C-alpha positions in Angstrom: -16.1 14.2 22.8 -13.9 14.0 20.1 -15.6 14.9 16.8 -16.7 11.8 15.3 -15.0 13.3 11.5 -11.5 13.3 13.2 -9.7 10.6 11.1 -7.0 8.5 12.6 -3.6 7.1 11.1 -0.5 4.9 11.6 2.8 6.5 11.0 5.3 4.5 10.4 8.2 3.6 12.6 11.3 3.6 10.5 14.1 5.9 10.7 13.0 8.0 7.5 14.9 11.3 7.0 13.9 14.1 8.4 12.1 15.8 5.4 10.6 12.4 4.7 6.3 12.4 5.7 4.8 9.0 5.7 1.0 7.8 6.9 -1.4 4.8 6.4 -5.0 6.3 6.6 -8.0 3.9 8.8 -11.3 3.7 8.3 -12.1 5.9 11.7 -13.4 8.5 11.1 -14.5 10.6 7.6 -17.7 11.4 5.9 -19.2 8.0 4.5 -21.8 5.7 5.1 -21.8 2.0 5.2 -20.8 -0.5 3.7 -17.7 2.3 3.2 -17.9 3.5 6.4 -16.3 6.1 7.3 -12.6 7.1 5.8 -12.7 6.0 2.5 -11.0 7.3 0.0 -11.9 5.1 -3.5 -14.1 6.3 -6.1 -14.2 3.1 -7.6 -15.8 1.2 -4.5 -20.2 2.3 -4.9 -19.3 5.2 -2.6 -21.0 8.7 -2.4 -18.7 11.1 -5.1 -19.3 13.7 -2.5 -18.4 11.5 0.6 -15.3 10.5 -1.0 -14.5 14.5 -2.3 -14.9 15.5 1.3 -12.5 12.5 2.5 -10.1 13.4 0.7 -9.8 17.0 1.6 -9.9 16.0 5.1 -7.1 13.9 4.5 -5.2 16.5 3.2 -6.3 19.4 6.1 -5.9 16.6 8.6 -1.9 15.7 7.5 -1.6 19.2 6.3 0.2 18.1 2.6 1.7 20.0 1.0 -0.2 19.2 -2.3 -2.3 16.9 -3.9 -1.7 13.6 -3.4 -0.8 11.7 -6.7 -3.7 8.5 -6.7 -3.0 5.9 -8.9 -5.7 3.4 -11.3 -4.0 0.2 -9.7 -4.6 -3.1 -12.0 -2.4 -5.4 -10.2 0.1 -5.2 -12.6 3.7 -4.3 -12.7 3.8 0.0 -14.4 6.2 2.3 -12.9 5.3 5.7 -13.5 7.6 8.8 -12.2 5.0 11.4 -10.6 7.6 14.3 -11.4 6.2 13.8 -15.4 2.6 13.9 -14.7 2.2 17.0 -12.5 0.8 18.8 -15.3 -1.8 16.4 -15.8 -3.5 16.8 -12.2 -7.1 15.2 -14.5 -6.2 11.8 -15.5 -5.6 9.5 -12.9 -3.1 6.6 -14.8 -3.0 2.8 -14.9 -0.1 1.8 -12.8 1.0 0.3 -9.3 4.3 2.1 -8.4 5.1 5.9 -8.5 8.0 7.6 -7.6 9.2 11.2 -7.3 12.2 13.2 -5.9 10.6 16.6 -5.9 9.6 18.8 -2.9 6.3 18.6 -1.7 5.4 15.6 -4.1 2.5 13.5 -2.3 2.4 9.4 -3.5 -1.0 7.7 -2.3 -1.4 3.9 -2.5 -4.8 2.5 -1.7 -5.3 -1.1 -0.7 -8.2 -3.1 1.4 -5.7 -5.9 2.5 -3.4 -5.6 -0.6 0.1 -4.3 0.8 1.2 -1.0 0.6 4.9 -0.6 0.2 6.7 3.0 0.7 10.1 3.8 -0.3 12.7 6.1 1.1 16.1 6.9 0.2 18.7 6.6 3.4 19.4 10.6 1.9 15.8 11.5 1.5 16.0 12.4 -1.9 13.8 10.4 -3.2 10.5 8.6 -2.3 8.2 5.8 -3.6 5.1 3.5 -3.4 4.3 1.1 -4.6 0.7 -1.6 -4.4 1.1 -5.0 -4.0 -1.4 -7.9 -4.2 0.3 -11.1 -4.5 -0.6 -11.0 -8.5 1.5 -8.1 -8.7 4.0 -9.1 -6.5 4.9 -12.2 -8.5 5.1 -10.8 -11.2 7.6 -8.3 -10.0 6.2 -5.0 -9.4 8.9 -4.2 -6.1 11.9 -5.1 -8.5 10.6 -3.0 -10.9 9.5 -0.4 -8.3 13.3 -0.2 -7.4 15.0 -0.8 -10.7 13.2 2.3 -11.8 14.2 4.7 -9.0 17.8 6.7 -9.9 20.1 5.2 -7.2 20.7 2.2 -5.9 18.7 -0.3 -4.0 21.3 -0.5 -0.9 20.6 3.2 -0.4 16.9 2.6 0.3 14.7 1.9 3.2 11.1 -0.1 2.8 8.2 0.2 5.3 5.3 -2.7 5.0 2.0 -0.8 5.7 -0.6 -2.6 7.1 -2.1 -5.9 4.6 -4.4 -8.8 5.6 -2.1 -11.2 7.7 -1.0 -14.6 7.5 -3.5 -16.0 9.2 -5.8 -14.8 7.0 -5.0 -15.2 3.5 -6.1 -18.2 1.9 -5.4 -18.8 -1.6 -4.6 -22.0 -3.8 -2.1 -24.4 -5.0 -1.4 -22.1 -7.9 -0.6 -19.2 -6.3 2.1 -21.2 -4.3 3.7 -22.5 -7.5 3.6 -18.9 -9.4 5.9 -18.2 -6.3 7.7 -21.3 -5.7 8.2 -20.8 -9.6 10.6 -18.0 -9.4 12.3 -19.2 -5.5 11.7 -22.4 -4.2 13.2 -21.7 -1.1 9.4 -19.1 -0.5 7.6 -22.3 0.0 8.1 -22.1 3.7 5.8 -18.6 3.5 2.7 -20.9 2.4 1.2 -22.9 5.8 -1.2 -25.8 4.3 -4.8 -25.5 6.0 -5.7 -28.3 7.9 -8.3 -30.0 5.9 -8.3 -28.5 2.9 -6.8 -30.0 0.0 -4.6 -27.5 -2.4 -4.9 -24.7 0.2 -2.3 -22.4 2.0 -2.3 -19.1 4.3 -0.2 -17.6 2.6 2.6 -15.0 4.3 2.3 -11.8 2.0 4.5 -9.8 4.8 7.1 -12.5 4.3 7.0 -13.0 0.4 7.4 -8.9 -0.5 10.4 -9.3 2.4 12.3 -11.4 0.2 11.9 -9.9 -2.9 12.8 -6.8 -1.5 15.9 -8.5 -0.2 16.7 -10.1 -3.6 17.3 -6.4 -5.3 19.4 -5.5 -2.4 17.0 -3.8 0.2 17.7 -4.4 4.0 16.6 -1.8 5.2 12.8 -2.8 5.7 10.4 -1.7 8.6 6.7 -2.3 9.4 4.7 -5.5 8.6 2.8 -5.8 11.5 -0.8 -5.5 11.3 -3.4 -7.6 9.4 -6.6 -5.5 7.8 -8.5 -8.5 7.6 -8.7 -9.2 12.0 -8.9 -5.8 13.1 -12.6 -4.4 11.2 -12.8 -1.2 13.9 -9.3 0.3 12.0 -9.4 -1.3 8.8 -11.1 -1.9 5.1 -10.7 -5.6 4.1 -12.0 -6.2 0.9 -11.8 -10.4 1.8 -13.5 -10.0 5.1 -16.6 -7.8 3.6 -16.6 -9.9 0.4 -15.6 -6.7 -1.7 -17.5 -3.9 -0.3 -15.9 -1.7 1.2 -13.6 1.5 1.6 -10.2 2.1 0.7 -7.4 3.1 2.6 -4.2 4.8 1.5 -0.5 4.6 2.4 1.2 8.2 2.1 4.9 9.7 1.3 5.9 12.9 0.6 8.7 15.1 1.3 8.8 18.9 2.5 
């Protein structure tokens, strides 16, 4: 029987260059206990700090990562950092919601538990990036700012949409829809009215993100097929578990 602590991963199905590696962690495996059981990577969710440290080391070992992942203090904003500029300051966790790198062996980590992680790779494998995409950051332009921060044209990029809350479970108010429709009236198609509830809608985060990526010139888009809310065996979900849950990570690195 397999070791109960052995983690499982979602591996992106996309045509990334041979020097690019990527993975998305699940809750399966690890050391954490209820309610963060088991492979929680977040230090800010009330979990035992040693369990998180053990999980983070297990992550490095399981994926044979070439370096410690570069973690962010994600604040639902639009700040984009270059991980290469931060390598000498390993003690801090900077506040940002996206970062990029063009250094070999650099490992970018985007943590989520319903929000959408978006990973980027250039077609030639010279640049990687990751973005944390909740509805606020998406509405404020975090994807556009991430792409514009990279040292190449959007047409040279591909993107992978990792597991997030799906379109049948992401209930939002009318004010959220208005944030997006005010930017692009065509995106109203990504909001389905909830029967019997006034001013409540089911939002398609995958569809909204895809539209934003298309708007800046990215056509090679993959993923967007999982729902963190409905798959409780594999994924943490902040909304499903009412905030008492762990965090997963989307990782991308070069070798």
